[in-house]
C-alpha positions as CSV (number, residue, x, y, z in Angstrom):
1,M,-4.1,-14.9,104.4
2,A,-4.8,-12.0,101.8
3,K,-3.8,-8.4,101.8
4,T,-6.2,-5.3,101.9
5,K,-6.1,-3.2,100.1
6,I,-7.7,0.5,100.9
7,R,-9.3,1.9,97.9
8,P,-8.7,5.8,97.5
9,L,-11.4,7.9,97.3
10,A,-13.1,9.1,94.0
11,N,-13.0,12.5,94.5
12,P,-11.0,12.3,97.9
13,H,-10.2,16.6,97.6
14,V,-13.9,17.2,97.6
15,F,-16.4,17.7,101.1
16,H,-20.1,17.9,101.7
17,I,-21.1,19.5,104.7
18,V,-24.3,21.3,106.5
19,I,-24.2,24.6,107.6
20,N,-27.9,26.2,108.8
21,G,-29.5,22.6,107.6
22,Q,-28.1,23.5,104.0
23,R,-25.9,20.8,102.1
24,T,-23.3,22.4,100.1
25,S,-19.5,21.3,99.7
26,F,-16.2,22.1,99.2
27,S,-13.3,21.6,97.4
28,L,-9.4,21.4,98.4
29,D,-6.3,21.5,96.1
30,K,-5.4,17.9,96.3
31,Y,-1.9,18.1,97.6
32,L,-3.5,21.0,100.1
33,A,-5.8,17.9,101.1
34,E,-3.7,15.6,101.1
35,L,-1.1,18.1,104.0
36,L,-3.9,18.7,105.6
37,A,-4.8,14.7,105.9
38,V,-0.5,14.4,107.2
39,H,-1.5,16.7,109.9
40,L,-4.3,15.0,111.2
41,K,-2.7,12.1,111.6
42,C,-4.2,9.9,108.8
43,E,-3.5,8.5,105.2
44,P,-3.9,10.6,102.6
45,N,-6.7,9.9,100.0
46,S,-8.5,7.3,102.4
47,K,-12.0,7.6,104.1
48,E,-10.5,8.1,107.5
49,A,-8.9,11.1,106.0
50,H,-12.0,12.7,104.5
51,R,-14.2,12.1,107.6
52,A,-11.6,13.3,109.5
53,I,-10.7,17.0,107.2
54,T,-14.4,17.2,107.0
55,T,-15.2,17.3,110.8
56,F,-12.3,19.6,111.0
57,I,-13.1,22.4,108.8
58,T,-16.8,21.5,110.2
59,E,-15.6,22.5,113.6
60,K,-13.3,24.8,113.0
61,L,-15.2,26.9,110.2
62,F,-18.2,27.4,113.0
63,A,-15.3,28.0,116.3
64,W,-13.8,30.7,114.0
65,A,-14.6,34.1,114.3
66,G,-13.3,35.1,111.0
67,F,-16.9,33.0,109.2
68,D,-18.4,34.7,107.0
69,P,-21.5,32.9,105.8
70,L,-21.4,35.6,102.5
71,L,-18.1,34.2,101.1
72,P,-17.4,30.6,99.4
73,V,-16.9,28.2,101.8
74,S,-14.6,26.5,99.4
75,R,-12.2,29.6,100.0
76,Q,-13.1,29.8,103.9
77,A,-12.1,26.2,104.7
78,R,-8.5,26.5,102.1
79,R,-7.5,29.4,104.7
80,I,-8.4,27.2,107.1
81,A,-6.8,24.5,105.8
82,L,-3.2,26.5,104.8
83,A,-3.4,27.9,108.9
84,A,-3.5,23.8,109.9
85,I,-0.2,23.3,108.4
86,A,1.0,26.5,108.2
87,R,4.4,26.8,110.7
88,P,3.2,29.7,113.5
89,S,6.1,31.1,113.5
90,L,4.9,32.3,109.2
91,I,1.7,32.9,110.6
92,E,2.9,35.2,113.3
93,K,4.4,36.8,110.8
94,H,1.7,37.4,107.8
95,D,-0.3,38.5,111.0
96,D,2.2,41.3,112.2
97,W,2.5,42.0,108.5
98,K,-1.5,42.5,107.8
99,T,-2.0,44.9,110.8
100,A,0.7,47.2,110.2
101,K,-0.8,47.9,107.3
């Protein structure tokens, strides 16, 4: 029986979403996209990972109180991805620091 090789996506770190009826795209750094895929329990650079990341970021964008339609989507997607993979204690320290300013 021949092994089926999963072909990686051509550009696994560019994602397409629809916001308010407008199709747009965002990109994540390759390493960040791979870490987020692992966090989402997917094989990095696979179609499954691409779908999971797209769905995850889209859901978080619309649920996130900080969503700003005037900021670039890629910038907001990076922030969501980093928050997802960062240690909770690190996020808490950052929030404390930001509140103290």
